[in-house]
KOLPAGU-831923 format. One record per atom (N, C-alpha, C, CB): x, y, z; residue in three letters. Coordinates in steps of 0.05 Angstrom, whole numbers, plus 5000, padded with zeros to 4 digits. Glycine has a CB too. Example, Ala and Ser with C-alpha at 12.3 -4.5 7.8 and 13.67 -1.06 7.14 Angstrom:
<rs>
526448865156ALA 524649105156ALA 526449345156ALA 522649115181ALA 525749555142SER 527349795143SER 525850015157SER 528249885114SER 
</rs>
This chain:
<rs>
324860070492UNK 323659840504UNK 324959780531UNK 323959590486UNK 323359700551UNK 324559650577UNK 326359400577UNK 322259610597UNK 328359410594UNK 330159180596UNK 329158960614UNK 332859280607UNK 327459030633UNK 326458840653UNK 323658750644UNK 326258970681UNK 323158490646UNK 320658370637UNK 318258490652UNK 320758070641UNK 318558540678UNK 316458660694UNK 315758940684UNK 317158660724UNK 317859080675UNK 317459360665UNK 315759360640UNK 320059490660UNK 315959140623UNK 314359120600UNK 311359090608UNK 315158870583UNK 310958930628UNK 308258890638UNK 307159150650UNK 308158670660UNK 308759300664UNK 307859560675UNK 307059750653UNK 310159680692UNK 308659750631UNK 308059920609UNK 305259850597UNK 310259900587UNK 304759590593UNK 302159500583UNK 299959580602UNK 302159200578UNK 300359540627UNK 298259600647UNK 297659900647UNK 299159510675UNK 299760060645UNK 299460350645UNK 297860440620UNK 302160490645UNK 298360310598UNK 296960370573UNK 293960310576UNK 298160220550UNK 293360080588UNK 290560000592UNK 289160190611UNK 290459710604UNK 290560260633UNK 289360450652UNK 288860720640UNK 291260480676UNK 290760800623UNK 290561070610UNK 288061080593UNK 293061120594UNK 287560880577UNK 285260880559UNK 282660870575UNK 285360640539UNK 282660700596UNK 280260680613UNK 279660940627UNK 280560450633UNK 281761070638UNK 281361320653UNK 280661550634UNK 283861380668UNK 281761540610UNK 281161760591UNK 278161760584UNK 282861730566UNK 277061530579UNK 274161520572UNK 272461600596UNK 273361230563UNK 273261530620UNK 271761600644UNK 271961910649UNK 272861460669UNK 274262030644UNK 274562320647UNK 272962470627UNK 277462400645UNK 272862370602UNK 271262500581UNK 268262480588UNK 271762360554UNK 267462260600UNK 264662230608UNK 263962430630UNK 264161940618UNK 265862470649UNK 265462660670UNK 265062940660UNK 267762650690UNK 266763010640UNK 266663280629UNK 263963320615UNK 268863330609UNK 262963120601UNK 260463140587UNK 258163170607UNK 259962890569UNK 258163000627UNK 256063020648UNK 256063290661UNK 256462800669UNK 258463400666UNK 258563670679UNK 257363880661UNK 261563730686UNK 258063880635UNK 257064080617UNK 254064050614UNK 258364050589UNK 253063810612UNK 250163770610UNK 248663870634UNK 249463470605UNK 249763820657UNK 248563910682UNK 248464210685UNK 249963780707UNK 250664340676UNK 250764630678UNK 248764760658UNK 253664730672UNK 248564640634UNK 246864750613UNK 243864700620UNK 247464620587UNK 243264480632UNK 240464420639UNK 239764540667UNK 239864120639UNK 237264580671UNK 236364690697UNK 235264470715UNK 234264910693UNK 235464220706UNK 234264000722UNK 236263910743UNK 233663770703UNK 235163840766UNK 236763740788UNK 237763460783UNK 235163750814UNK 236263310767UNK 236963030762UNK 239663010748UNK 234862890745UNK 240163200729UNK 242763200715UNK 245063270734UNK 242663400692UNK 244463450753UNK 246563530772UNK 247163300791UNK 245563780788UNK 245063160800UNK 245462940818UNK 247062710804UNK 242762830828UNK 246462670779UNK 247862460764UNK 250862530761UNK 246662430736UNK 251362790756UNK 254162880753UNK 255662860780UNK 254263170742UNK 254362940801UNK 255562930828UNK 256262640835UNK 253763050849UNK 254462460829UNK 254862170835UNK 257162060819UNK 252262010829UNK 257362140794UNK 259462050777UNK 262162150787UNK 259062140748UNK 262262400796UNK 264762510807UNK 265662360832UNK 264562810812UNK 263662300849UNK 264362150874UNK 265461870867UNK 261862120891UNK 264161730848UNK 265161470840UNK 267961480828UNK 263161340820UNK 268461680811UNK 271061700799UNK 273161760820UNK 271061930777UNK 272561920839UNK 274461980861UNK 274961730878UNK 273462210878UNK 272861580882UNK 273161330898UNK 274861130884UNK 270461220904UNK 274761120857UNK 276360920842UNK 279161020836UNK 274960860816UNK 279661270842UNK 282361380838UNK 282761490810UNK 284361170843UNK 280661530795UNK 280961640768UNK 281661930769UNK 278361590752UNK 280362070788UNK 280962360793UNK 281562390823UNK 278662540783UNK 282862610829UNK 283462670857UNK 280862740872UNK 285562900859UNK 280562670897UNK 278162740912UNK 277663040914UNK 278362620940UNK 279863190916UNK 279563480917UNK 278363590891UNK 282163620924UNK 279163480869UNK 278063570843UNK 275063500842UNK 279563430820UNK 274263270852UNK 271463200852UNK 269863400869UNK 271062910863UNK 270963470892UNK 269663660910UNK 269463930897UNK 271163680937UNK 271564020884UNK 271564280870UNK 269464290848UNK 274364340859UNK 269364080832UNK 267464070810UNK 264564060820UNK 267963820792UNK 264063910842UNK 261463900853UNK 260664170864UNK 261263690876UNK 262464310876UNK 261964580887UNK 261264770864UNK 264364680903UNK 262764760843UNK 262264940820UNK 259664870807UNK 264564920800UNK 258964620806UNK 256364540795UNK 254064640812UNK 256264230793UNK 254264620838UNK 252264730856UNK 251965030853UNK 252864660885UNK 254165160850UNK 254165450846UNK 252765530820UNK 256965560846UNK 253265370799UNK 252065420773UNK 249065370774UNK 253365250751UNK 248265160788UNK 245465100791UNK 243965310806UNK 245064820804UNK 245265420826UNK 244065640842UNK 243765890824UNK 245865700867UNK 245765950808UNK 245566180790UNK 243366140769UNK 248266220775UNK 243065890760UNK 240965830740UNK 238165860752UNK 241365550728UNK 237965800777UNK 235365830790UNK 234566120794UNK 235365680817UNK 236566290799UNK 236066570804UNK 235666730777UNK 238366700820UNK 237166650757UNK 237166800731UNK 234466830718UNK 238966660712UNK 232666630717UNK 230066670704UNK 228366880718UNK 228566410702UNK 228666900744UNK 227067090759UNK 227867380751UNK 227367060789UNK 230367430748UNK 231367690740UNK 230467750711UNK 234367710743UNK 230667560694UNK 229867600666UNK 226867660664UNK 230567350649UNK 225267530680UNK 222367580679UNK 221767870688UNK 220867380697UNK 223167960708UNK 222668240717UNK 223568440696UNK 224168290743UNK 225668380683UNK 226768560663UNK 224868590639UNK 229568470654UNK 223768370630UNK 222068360607UNK 219268480612UNK 221768080596UNK 218468500637UNK 215768610643UNK 215568910641UNK 214968520671UNK 217869050640UNK 217869330637UNK 217169410608UNK 220569450644UNK 215569620605UNK 214869710579UNK 216469960572UNK 211769770577UNK 217069980546UNK 218570220537UNK 216570440532UNK 220170150512UNK 217370680539UNK 215670920534UNK 216071010505UNK 216371150554UNK 213971110493UNK 214071210466UNK 215171490466UNK 211371190452UNK 216771550446UNK 217871830443UNK 216771960420UNK 220871820442UNK 
</rs>
């Protein structure tokens, strides 16, 4: 236990912040996973917005928000290209032997 009364208050404040930030970080992870799994731009925009807000509030570092947004954009770009390749691959017919 802290010896100084103010230190007791700091400990309580830290505990409150920790629980609030933990739930916000878990929400960010969920939004990121949903956006990567879905091919919709709306999910990606929602995730990007959430990362910007979290960085603005100090929940995560601004560089982490930028990195996650970059990786999300890269994943969305890959998802947009992937169906085209799959369609070309499936259109080929196998020859009978």
